[in-house]
C-alpha distance (Angstrom), angle and dihedral (degrees) to the residues before:
residue distance angle dihedral
X1 . . .
X2 3.82 . .
X3 3.80 90.8 .
X4 3.80 90.0 54.7
X5 3.82 91.6 50.4
X6 3.80 91.7 47.9
X7 3.80 88.5 50.8
X8 3.80 90.5 53.8
X9 3.80 90.7 48.2
X10 3.82 90.1 50.3
X11 3.81 89.7 55.1
X12 3.81 93.4 53.6
X13 3.85 96.2 92.0
X14 3.81 90.5 51.0
X15 3.79 91.0 46.0
X16 3.80 89.5 49.5
X17 3.81 91.5 54.3
X18 3.79 91.9 45.0
X19 3.78 95.1 48.8
X20 3.77 96.5 43.9
X21 3.82 97.2 42.1
X22 3.78 101.3 39.7
X23 3.78 106.5 22.0
X24 3.81 102.2 32.3
X25 3.84 92.4 30.7
X26 3.79 93.7 -138.3
X27 3.83 119.2 162.6
X28 3.80 117.7 -100.2
X29 3.79 90.8 -117.1
X30 3.80 88.2 66.7
X31 3.81 98.3 35.6
X32 3.79 100.9 52.2
X33 3.82 97.2 55.6
X34 3.79 87.8 49.8
X35 3.79 91.7 51.0
X36 3.81 89.0 47.6
X37 3.81 90.7 53.8
X38 3.81 90.8 48.4
X39 3.81 89.4 50.9
X40 3.81 93.0 48.4
X41 3.79 90.8 47.2
X42 3.79 92.2 51.6
X43 3.80 92.4 46.2
X44 3.81 93.7 50.4
X45 3.80 100.4 36.4
X46 3.81 104.4 33.1
X47 3.80 104.7 28.6
X48 3.83 95.5 27.6
X49 3.80 95.0 -131.4
X50 3.82 109.6 174.7
X51 3.79 114.1 -105.0
X52 3.81 90.3 -125.4
X53 3.80 90.5 58.7
X54 3.81 91.2 47.9
X55 3.82 90.0 50.7
X56 3.81 91.7 48.0
X57 3.79 92.0 49.9
X58 3.80 89.9 48.5
X59 3.80 91.9 52.7
X60 3.79 90.1 47.2
X61 3.80 89.1 52.5
X62 3.80 91.6 50.6
X63 3.81 90.8 51.2
X64 3.81 91.5 48.7
X65 3.81 90.7 50.0
X66 3.81 91.0 48.6
X67 3.81 90.6 51.9
X68 3.79 90.2 52.9
X69 3.81 95.3 44.7
X70 3.81 95.6 44.0
X71 3.82 106.3 47.2
X72 3.82 95.1 164.0
X73 3.79 88.2 67.7
X74 3.81 91.5 54.1
X75 3.84 98.9 88.9
X76 3.80 91.5 47.5
X77 3.79 91.5 53.8
X78 3.82 93.3 57.9
X79 3.79 127.5 71.3
X80 3.80 115.1 -94.7
X81 3.78 91.9 -116.5
X82 3.80 90.7 62.3
X83 3.82 95.2 56.4
X84 3.77 100.8 26.9
X85 3.76 131.2 -100.8
X86 3.83 107.8 -67.3
X87 3.82 91.7 -149.5
X88 3.80 99.5 47.1
X89 3.81 99.2 28.2
X90 3.78 130.0 -135.9
X91 3.75 122.3 -46.9
X92 3.77 95.4 22.5
X93 3.80 115.9 135.3
X94 3.81 115.8 -115.1
X95 3.79 117.9 -98.4
């Protein structure tokens, strides 16, 4: 029985998005922060995740979103060996 209740609680963020986007016809800019707050509330109150871990995961999510939205910054965020040396080019032997 507890597993079933936890499953329903886990679906609450998705249900929040569904209800607010499709039923209430709210814009995504208003719905997603609400779903985020529901998710944080469930994580902290139901599953007792430490607030520091929730904050760290939130920052990690912001960084991941920034990497997706700002592709020109992608090559500068990786080590030079992964993308090739811009001065010598790819496939050149090391000095």
